[in-house]
A tleap script that builds the chain and sets N, CA, C and O, in Angstrom:
source leaprc.protein.ff14SB
mol = sequence {
  NMET SER TYR LYS LEU LYS LYS HIE SER GLY
  ALA ALA LYS ARG PHE LYS ARG THR ALA ASN
  SER VAL LYS VAL ARG SER ALA ASN ARG ASN
  HIE ILE LEU SER LYS GLN SER THR LYS ARG
  LYS ARG HIE ASN ARG GLY LEU ASN LYS LEU
  THR LYS THR THR LEU ARG MET ALA LEU LYS
  LEU ILE LYS LEU THR CARG
}
set mol.1.N position { 0.659 -0.698 -0.071 }
set mol.1.CA position { -0.091 0.266 0.312 }
set mol.1.C position { 1.324 0.945 -0.444 }
set mol.1.O position { 2.493 0.601 -0.617 }
set mol.2.N position { 0.398 2.197 -0.797 }
set mol.2.CA position { 0.980 3.645 -1.283 }
set mol.2.C position { 0.517 4.193 0.105 }
set mol.2.O position { -0.446 3.675 0.670 }
set mol.3.N position { 1.340 5.455 0.769 }
set mol.3.CA position { 0.288 6.573 1.561 }
set mol.3.C position { -0.171 7.278 0.826 }
set mol.3.O position { -0.077 7.075 -0.385 }
set mol.4.N position { -0.884 8.446 1.398 }
set mol.4.CA position { -2.035 9.102 0.776 }
set mol.4.C position { -1.065 10.725 0.248 }
set mol.4.O position { -0.337 11.530 0.829 }
set mol.5.N position { -1.556 10.562 -1.041 }
set mol.5.CA position { -1.105 11.841 -1.279 }
set mol.5.C position { -1.103 13.107 -0.921 }
set mol.5.O position { -1.736 13.189 -1.974 }
set mol.6.N position { -1.025 14.343 -0.442 }
set mol.6.CA position { -1.393 15.195 -0.125 }
set mol.6.C position { -0.425 16.727 -0.735 }
set mol.6.O position { 0.772 16.985 -0.859 }
set mol.7.N position { -1.486 17.337 -0.950 }
set mol.7.CA position { -1.637 18.804 -1.543 }
set mol.7.C position { -0.856 19.768 -1.228 }
set mol.7.O position { -0.652 19.408 -0.069 }
set mol.8.N position { -0.066 21.005 -1.372 }
set mol.8.CA position { 0.288 21.697 0.427 }
set mol.8.C position { -1.098 22.578 0.155 }
set mol.8.O position { -1.944 22.857 -0.695 }
set mol.9.N position { -0.743 22.768 1.327 }
set mol.9.CA position { -2.068 23.061 2.215 }
set mol.9.C position { -1.903 25.197 1.622 }
set mol.9.O position { -2.894 25.715 1.107 }
set mol.10.N position { -0.803 25.914 1.802 }
set mol.10.CA position { -0.825 26.729 2.087 }
set mol.10.C position { -1.153 27.488 0.707 }
set mol.10.O position { -1.841 28.506 0.783 }
set mol.11.N position { -0.537 26.894 -1.000 }
set mol.11.CA position { -0.187 26.788 -1.297 }
set mol.11.C position { -2.020 26.968 -2.605 }
set mol.11.O position { -2.433 27.665 -3.532 }
set mol.12.N position { -2.421 25.890 -1.815 }
set mol.12.CA position { -3.957 25.470 -2.025 }
set mol.12.C position { -4.953 27.012 -1.699 }
set mol.12.O position { -5.928 27.419 -2.331 }
set mol.13.N position { -4.362 27.544 -0.644 }
set mol.13.CA position { -5.441 28.512 0.159 }
set mol.13.C position { -4.864 30.236 -0.952 }
set mol.13.O position { -5.417 31.335 -0.902 }
set mol.14.N position { -3.739 29.869 -1.745 }
set mol.14.CA position { -3.462 31.017 -1.898 }
set mol.14.C position { -3.406 31.067 -4.101 }
set mol.14.O position { -3.587 32.136 -4.683 }
set mol.15.N position { -3.171 29.907 -4.786 }
set mol.15.CA position { -3.353 29.741 -5.340 }
set mol.15.C position { -4.411 29.744 -6.157 }
set mol.15.O position { -5.246 30.150 -5.349 }
set mol.16.N position { -5.074 29.577 -7.275 }
set mol.16.CA position { -6.474 29.109 -7.659 }
set mol.16.C position { -6.583 28.864 -10.143 }
set mol.16.O position { -6.617 29.542 -11.170 }
set mol.17.N position { -6.580 27.230 -9.591 }
set mol.17.CA position { -5.662 27.364 -11.872 }
set mol.17.C position { -7.793 27.491 -11.929 }
set mol.17.O position { -8.893 27.249 -11.432 }
set mol.18.N position { -6.913 28.106 -13.048 }
set mol.18.CA position { -7.838 28.475 -14.181 }
set mol.18.C position { -7.775 27.245 -15.229 }
set mol.18.O position { -7.599 26.080 -14.872 }
set mol.19.N position { -7.946 27.669 -16.607 }
set mol.19.CA position { -8.342 26.401 -17.373 }
set mol.19.C position { -6.300 26.652 -18.235 }
set mol.19.O position { -5.683 25.641 -18.570 }
set mol.20.N position { -5.651 28.100 -18.417 }
set mol.20.CA position { -4.629 27.935 -19.235 }
set mol.20.C position { -3.567 28.673 -17.787 }
set mol.20.O position { -2.352 28.645 -17.983 }
set mol.21.N position { -3.921 29.111 -16.818 }
set mol.21.CA position { -2.559 29.705 -15.849 }
set mol.21.C position { -3.422 29.100 -14.709 }
set mol.21.O position { -4.326 28.266 -14.654 }
set mol.22.N position { -2.474 30.206 -13.454 }
set mol.22.CA position { -3.049 30.335 -12.492 }
set mol.22.C position { -3.178 31.403 -11.727 }
set mol.22.O position { -2.257 32.220 -11.733 }
set mol.23.N position { -4.303 31.624 -10.933 }
set mol.23.CA position { -4.555 33.104 -9.920 }
set mol.23.C position { -4.591 33.618 -8.712 }
set mol.23.O position { -5.350 33.340 -7.783 }
set mol.24.N position { -3.472 34.616 -8.786 }
set mol.24.CA position { -3.050 35.041 -7.484 }
set mol.24.C position { -4.089 36.318 -7.485 }
set mol.24.O position { -4.769 36.826 -8.376 }
set mol.25.N position { -3.830 36.731 -5.491 }
set mol.25.CA position { -4.594 37.866 -5.005 }
set mol.25.C position { -3.422 38.549 -5.017 }
set mol.25.O position { -2.433 37.894 -4.687 }
set mol.26.N position { -3.237 39.880 -5.357 }
set mol.26.CA position { -1.959 40.723 -5.371 }
set mol.26.C position { -1.620 41.150 -3.934 }
set mol.26.O position { -2.339 41.313 -2.948 }
set mol.27.N position { -0.101 41.297 -4.156 }
set mol.27.CA position { 0.312 41.859 -2.806 }
set mol.27.C position { 0.288 42.597 -2.230 }
set mol.27.O position { -0.703 43.192 -2.653 }
set mol.28.N position { 0.850 43.446 -1.029 }
set mol.28.CA position { 0.407 44.339 -0.229 }
set mol.28.C position { -1.252 44.964 0.336 }
set mol.28.O position { -1.607 46.087 0.696 }
set mol.29.N position { -1.736 44.113 0.250 }
set mol.29.CA position { -3.326 44.275 0.182 }
set mol.29.C position { -4.202 44.451 1.365 }
set mol.29.O position { -5.282 45.039 1.412 }
set mol.30.N position { -3.448 43.737 2.482 }
set mol.30.CA position { -4.193 43.560 3.756 }
set mol.30.C position { -4.416 44.574 4.877 }
set mol.30.O position { -5.463 44.719 5.509 }
set mol.31.N position { -3.152 45.328 5.047 }
set mol.31.CA position { -3.412 46.577 6.142 }
set mol.31.C position { -1.957 47.336 5.598 }
set mol.31.O position { -1.113 47.019 4.759 }
set mol.32.N position { -2.113 48.437 6.474 }
set mol.32.CA position { -1.593 49.285 6.626 }
set mol.32.C position { -1.578 50.067 4.869 }
set mol.32.O position { -0.584 50.512 4.296 }
set mol.33.N position { -2.884 50.029 4.389 }
set mol.33.CA position { -2.486 50.882 3.309 }
set mol.33.C position { -2.661 52.170 3.625 }
set mol.33.O position { -1.807 52.874 3.086 }
set mol.34.N position { -3.487 52.806 4.336 }
set mol.34.CA position { -3.115 54.116 4.734 }
set mol.34.C position { -1.968 55.064 4.384 }
set mol.34.O position { -2.264 56.225 4.101 }
set mol.35.N position { -0.749 54.703 4.375 }
set mol.35.CA position { 0.413 54.989 3.945 }
set mol.35.C position { 0.599 54.472 2.280 }
set mol.35.O position { 1.758 54.244 1.932 }
set mol.36.N position { -0.119 54.350 1.608 }
set mol.36.CA position { -0.178 54.083 0.203 }
set mol.36.C position { -1.143 55.047 -0.160 }
set mol.36.O position { -2.160 55.529 0.339 }
set mol.37.N position { -0.363 55.189 -1.384 }
set mol.37.CA position { -1.294 55.951 -2.749 }
set mol.37.C position { -2.522 55.195 -3.396 }
set mol.37.O position { -2.642 54.015 -3.725 }
set mol.38.N position { -3.578 56.486 -3.485 }
set mol.38.CA position { -4.294 55.824 -3.939 }
set mol.38.C position { -3.812 54.936 -5.002 }
set mol.38.O position { -3.908 53.725 -4.802 }
set mol.39.N position { -3.313 55.353 -6.088 }
set mol.39.CA position { -2.820 55.269 -7.794 }
set mol.39.C position { -2.303 53.299 -7.534 }
set mol.39.O position { -2.421 52.275 -8.207 }
set mol.40.N position { -1.701 53.675 -6.122 }
set mol.40.CA position { -0.383 52.011 -5.957 }
set mol.40.C position { -1.296 51.064 -5.502 }
set mol.40.O position { -1.003 49.884 -5.698 }
set mol.41.N position { -2.808 51.450 -4.683 }
set mol.41.CA position { -3.407 50.688 -4.120 }
set mol.41.C position { -4.452 50.257 -5.572 }
set mol.41.O position { -4.074 49.516 -6.479 }
set mol.42.N position { -5.131 50.592 -5.533 }
set mol.42.CA position { -6.321 51.007 -7.054 }
set mol.42.C position { -5.196 49.752 -8.204 }
set mol.42.O position { -5.712 48.679 -8.517 }
set mol.43.N position { -4.160 49.986 -8.554 }
set mol.43.CA position { -3.397 49.191 -9.527 }
set mol.43.C position { -3.104 47.917 -8.745 }
set mol.43.O position { -2.457 47.212 -9.519 }
set mol.44.N position { -3.317 47.068 -7.206 }
set mol.44.CA position { -3.472 46.728 -7.240 }
set mol.44.C position { -4.521 45.887 -6.244 }
set mol.44.O position { -4.263 45.237 -5.231 }
set mol.45.N position { -5.614 46.102 -6.812 }
set mol.45.CA position { -7.133 45.252 -6.984 }
set mol.45.C position { -6.747 44.340 -7.970 }
set mol.45.O position { -5.872 44.296 -8.834 }
set mol.46.N position { -8.044 43.324 -7.420 }
set mol.46.CA position { -7.909 42.457 -8.655 }
set mol.46.C position { -6.564 41.423 -8.934 }
set mol.46.O position { -5.353 41.646 -8.907 }
set mol.47.N position { -7.135 40.535 -9.136 }
set mol.47.CA position { -6.445 38.771 -9.273 }
set mol.47.C position { -4.785 39.243 -10.200 }
set mol.47.O position { -4.778 40.421 -10.556 }
set mol.48.N position { -3.874 38.665 -10.459 }
set mol.48.CA position { -3.173 38.201 -11.090 }
set mol.48.C position { -2.852 37.252 -11.555 }
set mol.48.O position { -2.925 36.173 -10.969 }
set mol.49.N position { -2.243 37.458 -13.179 }
set mol.49.CA position { -1.632 35.600 -13.766 }
set mol.49.C position { -0.545 35.427 -13.316 }
set mol.49.O position { 0.178 36.304 -12.844 }
set mol.50.N position { -0.228 33.907 -13.442 }
set mol.50.CA position { 1.504 34.001 -12.428 }
set mol.50.C position { 2.118 34.002 -13.874 }
set mol.50.O position { 1.495 33.685 -14.887 }
set mol.51.N position { 3.737 34.497 -13.814 }
set mol.51.CA position { 4.172 34.275 -15.270 }
set mol.51.C position { 4.952 32.607 -14.871 }
set mol.51.O position { 4.746 31.801 -13.964 }
set mol.52.N position { 6.034 32.630 -16.214 }
set mol.52.CA position { 6.530 31.148 -16.529 }
set mol.52.C position { 7.137 30.535 -15.057 }
set mol.52.O position { 6.658 29.586 -14.436 }
set mol.53.N position { 8.351 31.362 -14.670 }
set mol.53.CA position { 9.243 30.338 -13.433 }
set mol.53.C position { 7.577 29.902 -12.361 }
set mol.53.O position { 6.923 28.860 -12.328 }
set mol.54.N position { 7.369 31.367 -11.547 }
set mol.54.CA position { 6.025 31.053 -10.776 }
set mol.54.C position { 4.836 30.476 -11.100 }
set mol.54.O position { 3.970 30.137 -10.293 }
set mol.55.N position { 4.786 30.335 -12.606 }
set mol.55.CA position { 3.538 29.444 -12.213 }
set mol.55.C position { 3.891 27.586 -12.653 }
set mol.55.O position { 3.171 26.636 -12.346 }
set mol.56.N position { 4.840 27.549 -13.219 }
set mol.56.CA position { 6.139 26.509 -12.978 }
set mol.56.C position { 5.863 25.910 -10.847 }
set mol.56.O position { 5.358 24.831 -10.537 }
set mol.57.N position { 6.082 26.377 -10.393 }
set mol.57.CA position { 6.406 26.627 -9.085 }
set mol.57.C position { 4.880 26.243 -8.735 }
set mol.57.O position { 4.624 25.047 -8.875 }
set mol.58.N position { 3.759 27.127 -8.272 }
set mol.58.CA position { 2.682 26.900 -8.259 }
set mol.58.C position { 1.950 26.226 -8.730 }
set mol.58.O position { 0.749 26.299 -8.471 }
set mol.59.N position { 2.670 25.012 -9.913 }
set mol.59.CA position { 1.582 24.060 -10.302 }
set mol.59.C position { 1.991 22.624 -10.116 }
set mol.59.O position { 1.373 21.653 -10.551 }
set mol.60.N position { 3.167 22.604 -9.379 }
set mol.60.CA position { 4.203 21.841 -8.500 }
set mol.60.C position { 3.120 21.154 -6.837 }
set mol.60.O position { 2.817 20.069 -6.341 }
set mol.61.N position { 2.906 22.621 -6.561 }
set mol.61.CA position { 2.448 22.687 -5.233 }
set mol.61.C position { 1.077 22.055 -5.481 }
set mol.61.O position { 0.833 21.094 -4.751 }
set mol.62.N position { 0.064 22.425 -6.427 }
set mol.62.CA position { -1.090 22.464 -6.302 }
set mol.62.C position { -2.004 22.032 -7.143 }
set mol.62.O position { -3.182 22.298 -7.379 }
set mol.63.N position { -0.644 20.795 -7.829 }
set mol.63.CA position { -1.246 19.601 -8.909 }
set mol.63.C position { -2.531 18.671 -8.102 }
set mol.63.O position { -3.592 18.270 -8.580 }
set mol.64.N position { -2.003 18.518 -6.771 }
set mol.64.CA position { -3.101 17.454 -6.089 }
set mol.64.C position { -4.537 17.537 -5.992 }
set mol.64.O position { -5.397 16.656 -5.963 }
set mol.65.N position { -4.633 19.363 -5.927 }
set mol.65.CA position { -6.215 19.889 -5.847 }
set mol.65.C position { -6.868 19.985 -7.011 }
set mol.65.O position { -7.614 20.941 -6.797 }
set mol.66.N position { -7.148 19.497 -8.475 }
set mol.66.CA position { -7.456 19.309 -9.028 }
set mol.66.C position { -7.939 17.531 -9.187 }
set mol.66.O position { -8.515 17.135 -10.200 }
savepdb mol mol.pdb
quit
């Protein structure tokens, strides 16, 4: 018998698989937002798509979630 494979639970909370890529929330959006400029906060809204190197790393960590 083999053991049960587990996903990386930290990565599963942070990354969401789409058809072609992986979505991830922008950084610097949790607290101490008053010192950031409005432009900086506005550009951090929404979700980002990961690029090549980070995408490979994220897929390796969340491969068991699908």
